[in-house]
N, C-alpha and C positions, 0 to 999 in steps of 0.2 A: 567265104568267111574273112571279116575282115581282123586286119593284125595290130594290135596297139602298141608299140613301142614307148616306152616309159621313158621318160629325159627329166631334167630340170624343169623344162616349160608342160610337161602335160602329164607329172607324177599325179597329178590332181584327178584324173579320170577314173576315178573308183579306187577303194583301197587293196592294198597289197597284202596279205595276212603271213604275220611270222608263224607260221603254220603248227599249230598242236591239237592234234583231234578230238584229243581226250576232253578236253573243254573246247566247243563249238559255241556255247550260249554266252560268251564273252569278246566277241572282237577285235573290243576298243583297244582289250590287253595286247592283242597280237599283232599291229600293226608298226613295222618298221618305225623309228625315229627317224623322222623327217633329216634331220640333220646326218644321221648314220648315209641316208639315201644319196643324198647330194654329193658326199665325199667319195661313198663310191661311184657315182659315174662320172667321177673325175680321175678316178682309176678304170676307166675303161667297164665298168658293168654294164650290162644291157641285160632289159626286162623287155618282155616281149610276152602280150596278154594274146589270148585267143576273146573276140567277139562273139561270146558262145553265152547261154543260159546258165551252164554253170562257170565258175571261176576253172581258169586254165590257165595257166603261164610258166613261161622256161625263166632262170635266170642265170649270166654267165658272164667270165670275166677271164683276161689273160693271167694264165695261172703264177705268171711273178706276183700278182697281186689279191691271190687266192687268200682268203684266212684259213687255211690248214696246214696241220703239218705236211707239207710237201715239197717236192723238189719239181718242177717240170716247165722249166723256159721252155717258148715258144709253140706250148700247147694251151688250149684253151678249158678252163676249169668249169665244172656244170656245178652251180649249187644247189637251184631246186630245180625237178620237172613235179610241177603239182596241177593235178587236176579232181575238182573235188567229188568225193563219189567217183569215183574211177572207174568206167564201164569194164565191164569185161573184157571185150575187144583192143582195149587200149588205143584206141586209133584217134583220138587229142592228141593223147600224148605222144604216140608214134607221130603225130604231125608237127608235134611240138619240138621234138627233139631233131626231124630235118630240117625245119627252119635254122636252128643252130647249127648245126653242120654246116650247110648250104652260108650260111652270114660266117661263117670261119673257115670254108676250105681250103685257105692259103698260111693258114696253121700247120704246124706238126700234124698234130688232133685234138681228140675231147677225152678229157679224163674225169670222171668222177669217181666220187668216193662213198660208201652206203654202207649204213650200219649193217650187221650180219643179217639181221633179222629182216631190212629191208633190202638185202642181196638174196636173201633165200626166198621171199615173196618175187622178184622182180629178175631175179637169174635168167629164165627164159626170154625176157621180153628185152632182156640187154645182148643175149650172146644172140639172139636170131637178128641183130641190129651191126652185127660187127664188133661189138664191144668185147674185149677178152679180160678174165679173171687175170690181174697183173702181179699186187701184191697185198701182204696182209699185213697190219698188227691187230692186237687184241682187240675183238669187238667192232674191225672194220674191213671191208675191203674196197679196194682200188680196180676201177673197172679202166681199160683205156683202150680209145678206137685210133690208130695210127692212120695219117693220112699220107705221111712220106715214110718210106720204108728204112731209109739210112740217115736216120736222126738219134738223140738221145732216146733214152727212156725215162719214163718220170720213177719217182723214187718215193717213199717217205721218209719224211726229217726224223730216223733211228740213231740212237736211241733216244725213247723218251728221257725227256730231260728231268734229272732232280733238280726239287726247288727247295731244297734245305734252305732254312732260315735260323743261323745261330744264334739269332734274336728273340727266335718265338720256336725256344725247342719243343716238340711232341705239341706243335699246336696245329690249327686248321689253316691253309692258305686258299683263296679263293679267286681263282682269276678270271676274267669277265671282260667282255666287248660291250658296249652300249650301245646295244643293238637296239634294245625296243623296251617298253615301259614294262612289259610283261616279264622281261629277265629281271631287270632292276630289282622289280618287287619279291620276286624270289631269291633273290641274293641277299637281300636283307633278312628275308624272312630266317633262310637258311643261318645266317651269321646268329641271329636270334636264338634258333636252336640251338645251335653249336654252344652257343656262352654259357644259355643253362646248362647244357649236360657238362660245364668246367673248361673247355677250350679256349686256350687263345686264340683271337682268329683275325687276319691280316688279309683286305679285300687288294686284289691287284689289277688294275684296271689295265686290258692291252689295249695299244694306241694302234699299232701299224700293222699290216699284213706279215712284215718280218718277227713282231714279238709273237705273233700266233703262230707261226710255224715252228717257233723255239719254247713257246711257253711251256712245253711237255703232257700238253692234252691232246688227245688223239681227237678230239673235237676245235682244237686250235681256239674256239670264241668261248670257251667256258670250261674249265675245269676244277675242281676240289683235289687239294693234297694234305695229308698228314704227315708234317716231317719229310718232305722231300717224296713220300710213297704217293702217286698217282691213285684215287680213291675212286671218282667218278667223273663222267662229263653229263650227268643226269641233273635236271633239277629237280631238288625232294621235296616231301612235306616231312613233317614231325616223324611220322610214323616209317618213309622211308629215310630218313637218316638215323634212325633206332636200328633198322634192319641193318643198316651197311654198317654201323659200327660194330651191332651183333654179332656180324660175319666175320669182323677181321680175326686174323691169328695173331692179336698183338705180343706174344712171346715171340715168334718168326720175326715181326717186324723192329723189335727194340731187344735183341739176344740181350743186350746189355743189364737189361731187368729182368727180374727172376719173377716169376710167378703172377704176371700182369692179370690170365685168367685162371680162375681156381679150376683143377684140372679136377 
């Protein structure tokens, strides 16, 4: 099996999708911005693809440069482990994980943060390979595999920060990193939808891993906030946004106002 290590020189050897399995018919939208990738390589990011009929790759980086709300100096952070149409036995995924662990055997260990839905699906896969369920924030689980016992343990960057903007009271703030055309398209679509609903919308670009860590979003590179209250890390269409706003208890979020929602 051939390994392809993507670098600034080999990035042209096939595309690397910014994965969204719900939209498989528009792969051009899910490719990372080239400049984004080049900057991440300078931070120590490694992407290894397997030369197999189905797409299979792993992406990892020194945890100090992870664009996630974590503190894990000395560890290696896994951004993605992806196999298209993942087979039930998960042997390609296991091979990718082993490659990354071998490549980072001198680090403190490996860290990965999964959405709870993904963790529940892959719990046995990771636990069987020595990853321990280490910490939680709403919607996300951190897994850790330590290579050295007497080292600091990773943690989430808590509490999730407030992003209140006194110049935009009760407005919407969208924080984002310039990762892909797909993300940028949805951000501006969401901005228009929120504005049509009567909200003032501010876009805040996240420029560094440190800013992502302190962004207030459990996802790091994307978050939507209403007057400092974190709402979601998901890219939503009009229906999704209407459902999200309709589900909020605005009386609880804004006790200074009475009867925002009719009882």
